[in-house]
N, C-alpha and C positions, 0 to 999 in steps of 0.2 A: 559549449566550451568546453574542457576540459578538465576538472580539478584533481587534484590527490589532498586524499584525506591526512589532516597535521601525524597520524599514526602508521603514513603509508611505506616512509625511508624507514623509520627504526624497524617496519617488521622485516623487509627485505635486509635490512643490514643481518636482522637477528636470523634469516633461513641461508645468507650467506655464512655465519658463523659454524651453523652446525650442520651444516654438506650442503645445502642446497644451493649449483649456481648453472647448469648446465639447461638443467630445468624447468626456469624463470622466468627464460622467454620464452617456449613454448605456451608455459601454463599463463603465461602474459596475452599472449596472442590470441590462444582459445577463448581466450576475457571476451577480448571485445570481439571476437569473431560470434559471441552469446548477446553482447547488447547491439551490436550491429542487426542481428536478427529482430531482437525486438524493435528497434529504430525500424525499420523495412518495413514490419506489419504495420507499424504505428503510424508512416507515412500511408501506407494500402489507404489508412483508415480516414486519412485525412488532416490527422495531428503533425504540427511540425514546430519548430524553435524546440534544441535540448541542449541539457548538460549531461556529461558521463562524469561523476564522482570516483575515482581510484578506493576505493579500500581496503585494507589488509586484507579482507575473506572475498572478493572478487570485486566487484563492481557495480555503479546501479545506473541505471537510466534514466534521467528526468524530462519529462516533456514537458514545457508550459503548460498548452492546454488540455495534456491528457485527463486531468479529475473528469475535464468535459465526458471521459469515454464512456458509452453505457458496461455494465457486468459483464453482459457476454464478451464486447470488444474490449475491454480491460482483461477479460476471462482469456481471449484468441491470444492479444502480446504477450503477456507473461510465460502462459503455456509454449509457446514457439521455440524460447529460449533453450528449457531443458529439453524439448521433444529434439530441435535441432544438437543435441551435443549429443543424445545417445543415439542420434539414426548416424553421427559423423561415426560415434566408435565401433557401430556394426558396420561401417562401412573400412574404416579401418581394421578392423578385424577379419575380415574377406581379406584384405589389401595383405592382410599378416602370415596368412597361410599358404601364400607362395613367395612371399618377401620377408622372414621373420628377425626380428632384432626388438634391440631395449628401447630402440628411439620411436621405433612404432606401439610396444608395448606401454611405453609410455604416456604415450597417446591411448589408446584404448581408454586407461584405467583413468585417466583426467578427467576426459569428454566424462565416462560414465560416473564420477566422485562430481563433475561440476553440475551434470543433465539433474542428478538426483540429492546430490543437495539443495539445489535450490529449489526441488519442491517440498520441502522441510516446511509449512506454515509457520511461519516464524516471519518477522521484520529482519529487515529490509529485500528477505529472499521472498523471489518468487511463487514460493510459493505463500505466502502472507498474504500479498495481492489476491492469489487464486481464492483461499478459502473465502476470504472475506466480500470476493464477488459472487461466488457461491452462495455466501449467508446471505448477501444482500437484494437476492432473488428471494430471499425466503421474509424477510425482513426491511426495516429503515436501514437508512445506510449507517447512521451514528451509532445503532444496536450492532450491525455487522462489523463493525468498527472494535468497537466495545469489548465483542467476545473475543475477535481476532486478536484484538494487543493482551488481552488476558490470558488464551493459550502460547502466544507469543515470548510473554514477561516468563509464562513456566517450561515452555523450552527451554529457554535463555539459563534457568536458575539447573537445568536439570542437563546441560550441558556443561554448564560449572561446576557441577558437583562431579559430573565425570571426570572431567580432568584432574579434583583433587583425589578423588581418588586411584585414580591409575598413577596420579602421583606417589600415595601412599606404598604402589605396588610397585615406588620405581622405576613407572614407565613413564619418561618427559613428552609429552605430547601439548607443545604450546598452542598447538594452531585451535584445539579444544580450547583453549582458556581462552584465546583473542575472538574466536567464535563465541564463545559462550557472553563474553564482555560484550560483544557489538551487536550482539541479537538483544539486549538487553538495554542498553542505551538505544538504541534504535526502536524499540516496544515504546519507551516512558518521553520520546520524543515524539513519535506516533499518537499519543495519546496526546500529549498536551497542544496539538495542534488540530484537532478532530473541530472545536468553534471555530476556526478559521476556516476548513475547512469545508462545513455548512454552510460560512457565510462566503464564500468567493465560486459556493455553487451557485448560489442566488444572483449572484451576481453576472455569470459569465450566462443564466438561463434565458435571459432578455435576450442576447446574441445570437443564443441559438434557433429561439420563437420567429427572431425576427429573420433567420435564414433560412429555417421551414415553413413560416407563415402559419404554423399551427402548433399544437402543445396539447398532451392529455390533462384531464383535473385527476384533481386526487381528491375527493372530500373525507374528513375525517372528523369526529367528534369526542372535542375534551373538555375534559370538567372544569368549569369556571374558579374555582378554587387552584386552579395551577397556575403555574407564572410563565411568563414570557421566552427564555430560556427554551422550559421545557419544548414548548411547542416548535420552535425552533427545529429545535435536537429533533422533533419528529418529522421534519419537511422533506418529500422525494425528490431530489437533485434534480429528475426526470421531466416533475408534472409538474404543474399550475396546482399549487394547494389551498384548499379551500376548509376554514374548520366552524364547524357549529359546536357553539356553549352551550352546555346541558347544565341547569343547576341541581339540587341533589335530586331532586324525582324526574329526571330526565329529562325535565321538559327546554325547549330549546327558547335560549335566552337571547340571542346573538349571532351573526354567523361573522367573520371576520377574515381578510384575505392575506396570502402571505406577505404583499408588501407593507400591507396597514401595520403587520407585525414586524417587520424590519425596521419599519418609521418610528412605530410606538416604543423601540428599544434604545433608537437613537434620542428620542426625546427624554421619554420618562424613566429609559435603563430597568430592570427585572422586576416587574412590576407582576399584581398579580389581574392573569384575565379575568377579575370583576373592578377590578382596579380600571383597568382599560375601556373596558365598555362601558363604565359610570363616564369619566373620562372623555371620551368620543361624545357621549350623547350630548356633554355641555358646549362640547367645540371641539372644532372640525379638526381632524391632521394629516 
């Protein structure tokens, strides 16, 4: 399904008013091709079901089960879009050597802009996902997402500030303002949905386990004074998590499993691990 962002039409009108006309169709086609590369790459990995949201700064492909992708798979899917545009720019450059013209020059510049712009490490751009994927290989997903969101927000404000600076210099670059605003909005939305991502990952994990017939375990030691939400936040979405509960002397108090954490949150809310262990000793959950 293809969805138009509510700011897309006003943005197109603005571009027409300030002089962009014939270039719009070419730009739109290039964006669609960029997203098509993401889509077909994802299909090759076995993912399906998609939505394309057309934004003023481009388009975003959303696959229903893409959150199940490993960091490597997600990075490849995200990288191939910008790489495609850079290769297309180089191909167009070779053509321009024999058939020069304004249109071919515009195609070269547009592809280079689309390719390198999408590598900026900010949401909702490909670079934001790529940065998160790289960090996910070094730390837990929640931490990787938090760091990426912070970087994205900072870049959003820097881009917005650059528009103000250019405006003061009497340079009217409205694209910069729109990009800055969308990066900031997208970053805060990504920050808000992290808990839902973690819950969704856990639900989908069972389906992956049934399909593959096996899954790696991850063992983590947690402090008994911590709470269940913090335990939820450090879960690895690609492994079955086992938590060893330690007391002040780092002695083992108990062992709890990820499904017990979920059930505990549902029944008792965000209680401490100590409270949860005491409840479990008295009643089965």
